[in-house]
Structures are given as C-alpha cells and as structure tokens.
C-alpha positions as CSV (number, residue, x, y, z in Angstrom):
1,M,0.0,-0.1,0.0
2,L,3.0,2.3,0.8
3,Y,4.6,1.6,-2.4
4,R,1.3,2.5,-4.4
5,L,1.4,5.8,-2.7
6,V,5.1,6.6,-3.7
7,R,5.0,4.9,-7.1
8,P,3.7,7.9,-8.9
9,A,6.5,10.0,-7.7
10,L,9.1,7.4,-8.6
11,F,7.6,6.9,-12.1
12,A,7.9,10.6,-12.6
13,L,11.6,10.2,-12.5
14,D,14.0,8.9,-15.0
15,A,13.9,5.1,-14.6
16,E,17.5,4.6,-13.7
17,R,17.4,7.4,-11.1
18,A,14.3,5.8,-9.6
19,H,16.1,2.5,-9.4
20,G,18.9,4.2,-7.6
21,L,16.6,5.6,-5.1
22,A,14.9,2.2,-4.5
23,L,18.4,0.7,-3.8
24,A,19.2,3.5,-1.5
25,A,15.8,2.9,0.5
26,L,16.5,-0.8,0.7
27,K,19.9,-0.1,2.1
28,L,18.4,1.9,4.9
29,L,16.1,-1.1,5.9
30,P,17.2,-3.7,8.5
31,A,18.3,-6.7,6.6
32,G,15.8,-9.1,8.3
33,R,16.1,-12.8,8.4
34,P,16.2,-15.0,5.3
35,A,13.1,-17.2,4.9
36,M,13.2,-20.5,6.5
37,P,12.5,-23.7,4.7
38,G,8.7,-24.4,4.6
39,P,6.1,-26.2,2.6
40,L,7.6,-24.7,-0.7
41,A,11.2,-25.8,0.1
42,V,12.9,-27.3,-3.0
43,E,16.4,-28.8,-3.4
44,V,18.3,-27.9,-6.6
45,A,22.0,-28.6,-7.2
46,G,22.5,-29.7,-3.6
47,L,21.1,-26.5,-2.2
48,T,17.9,-26.3,-0.2
49,F,16.0,-23.2,-1.3
50,P,13.4,-22.2,1.4
51,N,11.1,-21.4,-1.5
52,P,11.4,-21.3,-5.1
53,L,11.1,-17.5,-5.8
54,G,14.3,-15.6,-6.4
55,M,15.2,-12.0,-7.2
56,A,16.8,-12.1,-10.7
57,A,20.2,-10.5,-11.6
58,G,20.2,-6.9,-12.6
59,F,18.3,-5.5,-9.7
60,D,21.3,-5.6,-7.2
61,K,24.3,-5.3,-9.7
62,D,27.0,-4.7,-7.0
63,G,25.7,-7.0,-4.3
64,E,24.7,-4.2,-2.1
65,V,21.3,-5.4,-0.6
66,P,21.1,-9.3,-1.0
67,D,20.2,-9.7,2.7
68,T,17.5,-7.0,2.5
69,L,16.1,-8.9,-0.4
70,L,16.1,-12.2,1.4
71,G,14.3,-10.4,4.3
72,L,11.6,-9.4,1.9
73,G,10.6,-13.1,1.5
74,F,12.7,-14.1,-1.6
75,G,13.9,-17.7,-1.3
76,F,17.1,-16.6,-2.9
77,A,18.8,-13.4,-4.4
78,E,21.0,-13.3,-7.4
79,V,23.4,-10.3,-7.6
80,G,25.2,-9.0,-10.5
81,S,26.3,-9.1,-13.3
82,I,29.7,-8.4,-11.9
83,T,32.8,-8.0,-14.2
84,P,36.5,-8.3,-13.3
85,L,37.1,-4.6,-13.8
86,P,34.8,-1.7,-13.1
87,Q,32.9,-0.4,-16.1
88,P,30.4,2.4,-16.6
89,G,28.2,0.6,-19.1
90,N,26.5,2.1,-22.0
91,P,25.7,5.8,-22.4
92,K,22.6,7.2,-20.6
93,P,19.6,7.1,-21.0
94,R,19.7,3.2,-20.9
95,L,16.7,2.1,-18.9
96,F,13.1,2.7,-20.1
97,R,9.8,2.0,-18.4
98,L,7.1,0.8,-20.7
99,A,4.2,1.4,-18.3
100,E,1.4,0.7,-20.7
101,D,3.0,-2.7,-21.3
102,R,4.3,-3.3,-17.8
103,A,7.6,-3.9,-19.2
104,V,11.1,-2.5,-19.3
105,I,13.8,-2.0,-22.0
106,N,17.4,-1.8,-20.8
107,R,20.7,-1.5,-22.5
108,M,22.8,-1.1,-19.3
109,G,25.8,-3.0,-20.6
110,F,27.1,-4.6,-17.5
111,N,27.6,-1.3,-15.5
112,N,29.1,-2.2,-12.2
113,H,31.9,-1.3,-9.7
114,G,34.0,-4.5,-10.5
115,A,34.9,-7.7,-8.7
116,E,37.1,-6.2,-6.0
117,A,34.4,-3.9,-4.6
118,A,31.7,-6.6,-4.8
119,A,33.9,-9.2,-3.2
120,R,34.5,-6.9,-0.2
121,R,30.7,-6.6,0.4
122,L,29.9,-10.2,-0.1
123,T,32.8,-11.3,2.1
124,A,31.3,-9.1,4.9
125,R,27.8,-10.8,4.7
126,R,29.1,-14.5,4.4
127,D,28.0,-15.5,7.9
128,R,24.4,-14.2,7.5
129,G,23.0,-17.3,5.8
130,G,20.5,-17.4,2.9
131,I,21.1,-18.4,-0.6
132,V,23.0,-15.7,-2.6
133,G,23.8,-16.4,-6.3
134,I,26.6,-14.4,-8.0
135,N,26.0,-13.6,-11.7
136,I,29.3,-13.1,-13.5
137,G,30.1,-11.5,-16.7
138,A,33.0,-10.2,-18.9
139,N,34.2,-6.7,-19.5
140,K,33.2,-5.2,-22.8
141,D,36.7,-4.4,-24.0
142,S,38.3,-7.5,-22.6
143,P,40.7,-9.2,-25.1
144,D,39.8,-12.6,-23.7
145,R,36.3,-13.0,-22.4
146,I,36.6,-16.7,-21.4
147,A,39.6,-15.6,-19.2
148,D,37.4,-13.0,-17.6
149,Y,34.8,-15.7,-16.7
150,A,37.5,-17.9,-15.3
151,A,38.9,-15.0,-13.2
152,M,35.5,-14.2,-11.9
153,T,34.9,-17.8,-11.0
154,R,38.1,-17.9,-8.9
155,I,37.3,-14.7,-7.1
156,M,33.6,-15.3,-6.5
157,A,33.3,-19.0,-5.9
158,P,34.3,-18.8,-2.2
159,L,31.5,-16.3,-1.8
160,A,28.6,-17.7,-3.8
161,S,25.9,-20.3,-3.1
162,Y,25.9,-20.7,-6.8
163,L,27.5,-19.0,-9.8
164,A,25.4,-17.9,-12.7
165,V,27.4,-17.6,-15.9
166,N,25.7,-14.8,-18.0
167,I,26.4,-15.1,-21.7
168,S,22.9,-14.0,-22.8
169,S,22.9,-10.2,-22.3
170,P,22.0,-8.5,-25.5
171,N,23.9,-5.3,-24.4
172,T,27.5,-6.4,-24.6
173,P,28.5,-6.7,-28.3
174,G,29.3,-10.3,-29.2
175,L,28.5,-11.8,-25.9
176,R,25.7,-14.1,-27.1
177,A,28.1,-15.7,-29.5
178,L,29.4,-17.5,-26.4
179,Q,26.2,-19.6,-26.6
180,D,27.6,-21.3,-29.8
181,E,28.4,-24.8,-29.2
182,G,32.3,-24.7,-29.6
183,A,32.5,-21.4,-27.7
184,L,30.3,-22.5,-24.9
185,T,32.2,-25.9,-24.4
186,E,35.5,-23.9,-24.2
187,L,33.9,-21.3,-21.7
188,L,32.3,-24.0,-19.4
189,D,35.7,-25.9,-19.4
190,A,37.5,-22.8,-18.2
191,V,34.8,-22.0,-15.6
192,L,34.7,-25.5,-14.1
193,D,38.4,-25.8,-14.0
194,A,38.6,-22.4,-12.2
195,R,36.0,-23.4,-9.8
196,G,37.6,-26.8,-8.9
197,P,35.6,-29.8,-7.7
198,S,32.0,-29.4,-6.9
199,G,30.8,-29.6,-3.2
200,A,27.3,-30.9,-4.3
201,P,26.1,-34.1,-2.5
202,G,27.2,-37.2,-4.3
203,S,30.0,-35.5,-6.1
204,G,32.6,-37.4,-4.0
205,T,34.2,-34.1,-2.8
206,E,34.3,-32.7,0.6
207,A,31.8,-30.0,1.8
208,G,33.0,-26.5,1.1
209,A,34.2,-27.2,-2.4
210,G,33.1,-25.1,-5.3
211,P,29.5,-23.9,-5.8
212,P,27.3,-25.3,-8.6
213,I,27.4,-23.5,-11.9
214,F,24.1,-22.2,-13.4
215,L,24.0,-21.0,-17.0
216,K,21.9,-18.2,-18.0
217,V,20.6,-18.3,-21.7
218,A,18.7,-16.0,-24.0
219,P,15.2,-16.5,-25.1
220,D,16.1,-15.7,-28.8
221,L,17.5,-19.2,-29.6
222,E,17.0,-21.5,-32.6
223,P,15.9,-25.3,-31.9
224,A,19.4,-26.4,-32.8
225,D,20.9,-23.9,-30.3
226,I,18.6,-25.3,-27.5
227,D,19.4,-28.9,-28.3
228,A,23.2,-28.1,-28.3
229,I,23.0,-26.0,-25.1
230,A,21.0,-28.8,-23.3
231,R,23.4,-31.4,-24.3
232,I,26.5,-29.5,-23.1
233,A,24.9,-28.5,-19.8
234,I,24.1,-32.1,-19.1
235,D,27.6,-33.4,-20.2
236,K,29.3,-30.6,-18.0
237,R,27.0,-31.4,-15.1
238,L,25.8,-27.9,-14.5
239,G,23.6,-27.2,-11.6
240,A,20.8,-25.6,-13.5
241,L,19.9,-23.5,-16.7
242,I,18.4,-20.1,-16.1
243,V,15.7,-19.6,-18.9
244,S,15.8,-16.9,-19.8
245,N,17.3,-13.4,-20.1
246,T,15.7,-10.3,-21.8
247,T,14.7,-10.6,-25.5
248,I,15.8,-8.5,-28.5
249,S,12.5,-9.4,-30.2
250,R,9.6,-7.0,-30.0
251,P,6.0,-8.3,-29.6
252,P,3.2,-5.8,-30.2
253,L,3.7,-3.1,-27.7
254,K,1.6,0.0,-26.8
255,S,4.4,2.3,-25.4
256,R,6.0,5.1,-27.4
257,L,9.3,3.8,-25.9
258,S,8.9,0.4,-27.7
259,G,11.5,1.3,-30.4
260,Q,14.4,1.8,-27.9
261,A,17.2,-0.6,-28.4
262,G,18.0,-3.2,-25.7
263,G,16.6,-6.2,-23.9
264,L,12.9,-6.3,-23.3
265,S,11.5,-7.7,-20.0
266,G,8.3,-7.8,-18.1
267,E,4.8,-9.0,-19.2
268,P,5.4,-9.1,-22.9
269,L,8.3,-11.6,-22.4
270,Q,6.0,-14.0,-20.7
271,T,4.8,-16.1,-23.6
272,L,8.2,-16.3,-25.2
273,A,10.0,-17.1,-21.9
274,L,7.3,-19.8,-21.0
275,Q,7.7,-21.5,-24.4
276,R,11.6,-21.5,-24.1
277,L,11.3,-23.2,-20.8
278,R,9.1,-25.9,-22.2
279,D,11.8,-26.2,-25.1
280,F,14.5,-26.7,-22.7
281,R,12.5,-29.1,-20.5
282,A,11.9,-31.2,-23.7
283,A,15.5,-30.9,-24.8
284,T,16.9,-32.0,-21.4
285,G,14.3,-34.6,-20.8
286,G,13.9,-33.3,-17.3
287,A,17.6,-34.3,-16.5
288,M,18.6,-30.6,-15.8
289,P,17.1,-28.4,-13.2
290,L,15.6,-25.2,-14.8
291,V,15.0,-21.7,-13.5
292,G,12.2,-20.0,-15.2
293,V,12.5,-16.1,-15.7
294,G,10.6,-13.6,-17.7
295,G,7.3,-12.0,-17.3
296,I,6.5,-13.4,-14.0
297,A,4.4,-11.1,-11.8
298,T,1.8,-13.2,-9.9
299,A,1.8,-16.6,-8.0
300,E,-0.2,-18.0,-11.1
301,D,2.6,-16.9,-13.5
302,A,5.2,-18.7,-11.2
303,W,3.1,-21.7,-10.7
304,A,2.7,-22.1,-14.6
305,R,6.4,-21.9,-14.9
306,I,6.8,-24.7,-12.2
307,R,4.3,-26.8,-13.9
308,A,6.1,-26.3,-17.2
309,G,9.3,-27.5,-15.7
310,A,11.0,-24.9,-13.6
311,S,12.2,-25.9,-10.2
312,L,12.9,-22.4,-9.3
313,V,11.6,-19.0,-10.6
314,Q,12.9,-15.4,-10.7
315,L,11.5,-11.9,-11.2
316,Y,12.8,-8.3,-11.4
317,T,10.6,-6.3,-13.7
318,A,7.4,-7.0,-11.7
319,M,8.8,-5.5,-8.6
320,V,9.1,-2.2,-10.4
321,Y,5.3,-2.2,-10.8
322,E,4.2,-4.0,-7.7
323,G,6.8,-2.9,-5.1
324,P,8.7,-4.9,-2.5
325,G,5.7,-6.7,-1.1
326,I,5.6,-9.0,-4.2
327,A,7.7,-11.6,-2.8
328,R,5.6,-12.5,0.1
329,R,2.5,-12.2,-2.0
330,I,3.6,-14.6,-4.6
331,V,5.0,-17.1,-1.9
332,R,1.6,-17.1,-0.2
333,G,-0.2,-17.6,-3.4
334,L,2.1,-20.6,-4.5
335,E,1.2,-22.4,-1.2
336,G,-2.5,-22.1,-2.0
337,L,-2.0,-23.2,-5.5
338,M,0.1,-26.3,-4.6
339,R,-2.6,-27.3,-2.1
340,R,-5.4,-26.6,-4.6
341,D,-3.7,-28.9,-7.2
342,G,-3.0,-31.7,-4.7
343,F,0.9,-31.6,-4.6
344,A,2.8,-32.3,-1.6
345,S,5.9,-30.4,-2.7
346,V,7.2,-28.2,-5.3
347,A,9.4,-30.9,-6.7
348,E,6.3,-33.1,-7.2
349,A,4.7,-30.3,-9.4
350,V,7.8,-29.6,-11.6
351,G,6.9,-30.5,-15.1
352,S,3.5,-31.9,-14.2
353,E,1.7,-30.0,-17.0
C-alpha cells in the first residue's frame, strides 16, 4: 500500500534514477532474516531453497542489498552481473519503463563497480545465511572474455551459493556468441576448471568445495541452439539452466518507447519465456534443473512456470510495478496453488503440465 502511494513520484523520475533511489531505500532497511524452509522448500544442485522464488540478476548489480531482499521473502537473491574490472556501461539514458505494457527495456551494458568492490561486500555478509547467487560477466573491452569468466569464478566461488554464468545479455556486443556450441564448451571448461571440484552431495568431494554453476541463456534461440546447449549442460553437469534473459525481439507493444534498443523484460516476455522453458524441458528430458524467468508477476505466473518444468523462478521487472511486497504475496499464493492442485511439494509439481 505504501509503495502504491510513492510509485507515482518514482515513475515521474528517470527510470535509472528511480532504481537508484529504490536501492538506497533498501539499504536503509534492516536486513531481516532469510526465509526458513517451509512447505515450498525445494532442493536444486545440492542447495535447499526455502521457497522457489528468487530475485533475478540486474536489480542488485553490485551485491549491495542481498540480505534485505532475502528479508523481503525471496527464497534466494542473485546479484550482478559483476565483471572483473569496473565499467560504466552504455551511455545514458539506457533504462526505459514501458508502463502501458508493464515492461522495461534496458541497455545497461554490465555497469558495475567491479569484482574487488563486490567481493568486499559479499565477504562481509558471508555468515548471514541465505542463498545468494553471483551472476558473473566479462568486460566489454576484454581481449579474452573466457579468461574473464574464469577469473570471476576464482574470485567469487568462495562467496557464492551458486555462480550464474551470464552469456545472454544483448547489451554487450558479441557476448551471445558464447552460446555457440564450440565457444560454450570452451567457456564452461574454463569456468569448471577455475571453480575446482563441486561440493554438491554425491560428487565425491568434501563439503565446502566449489559452488554449482548455473548457465543463463537467451530466449532468442533456434531449436538447434537449444538442443546443443541442453546437451552441453548435461555433459558438463551444470547445476541448472536459467531460462531466460531479456529478448531483443519485439512483440506488439503500446508504449511510445517500444522502439528503444536493448533487452525487453516484463509482461510482454511472458509467452516467449514460457515457451523457451518448455523447449529446454523437452531438450533436457527433465535431467537438468531449470530456473524460469521472464514476465513473472503473480503466483499464477510462477506456478505455470513450475508446472512447465521450472524448479525455481525469478522476477525483477514485476517489482518495479508491484513493489517490494510482491515476494511474500507470490509465496503465499504458491502455497495455496500447490494445495489446490493436490501436490505435496514443489518438486512433485515440476513439469507436471
């Protein structure tokens, strides 16, 4: 209710400035306690998530408020994308609210303060508990992007519940080429080597070894790409696939800002992201955990993604429109939907459509 009162004032501001004010406000809040495992608890990649709803990367680029996000009711928070060196990102303006479409277009370009600054913050919060994923990227002007990902893995692995390898942002030129079969195999080999042995149960390694590796993919993929990525992910024993990032496609939109360049997120992405999730569920045969992202704004949206094959779900754009109470609202709704449909657990519902 409070957010609905202040939202008109926030929406009167440039979208990036409003986002900065939202982060500043969250930094002033007490962190709160992370959610405890309850009826929605789900295990993925050896990690027990107290509920399947997470904050997607992009909201907290520098790892400034993960504990506050967990205190809002999210089952996990993913920070980043973080690159080895600080970089300003693309020229402003680069973030656009499409209010008529309940969407956002961004061309931020991995703007962040770099690995060293983020590592200091994340080291300071290590003992607070909760699942915090770290989304890693490469610098725009790097002469060797695979080396960037390997370096980020070495720096962030000790601080992360899981590492998310982001090769699907449309705002760093050439980055999505790393989704090609040969480049992806080389990249994942470098990341897995930098991480070292996995600490996941059943891996034969001692507890405290490297975190699971998640791979974040684009929705704008051809069937052959989906099959290749699925095969490589299974072969490399990744922890999960995050499906999906923003889209460079443009479904019919109402906003005058619809022609802005960048990645589109929010409600118009929902149909494409759901279909891509189904495609990856089919391509992996259920052998790889999936994280559903894109256009999720309600418990019904999240439940549809779970029924389609997602073990976990994430949102970001919906919080722009609904405010920080959205996490608890969706979690409560999911509990009711699970009971309504007669499932004893989230895991039982995954892929049941």
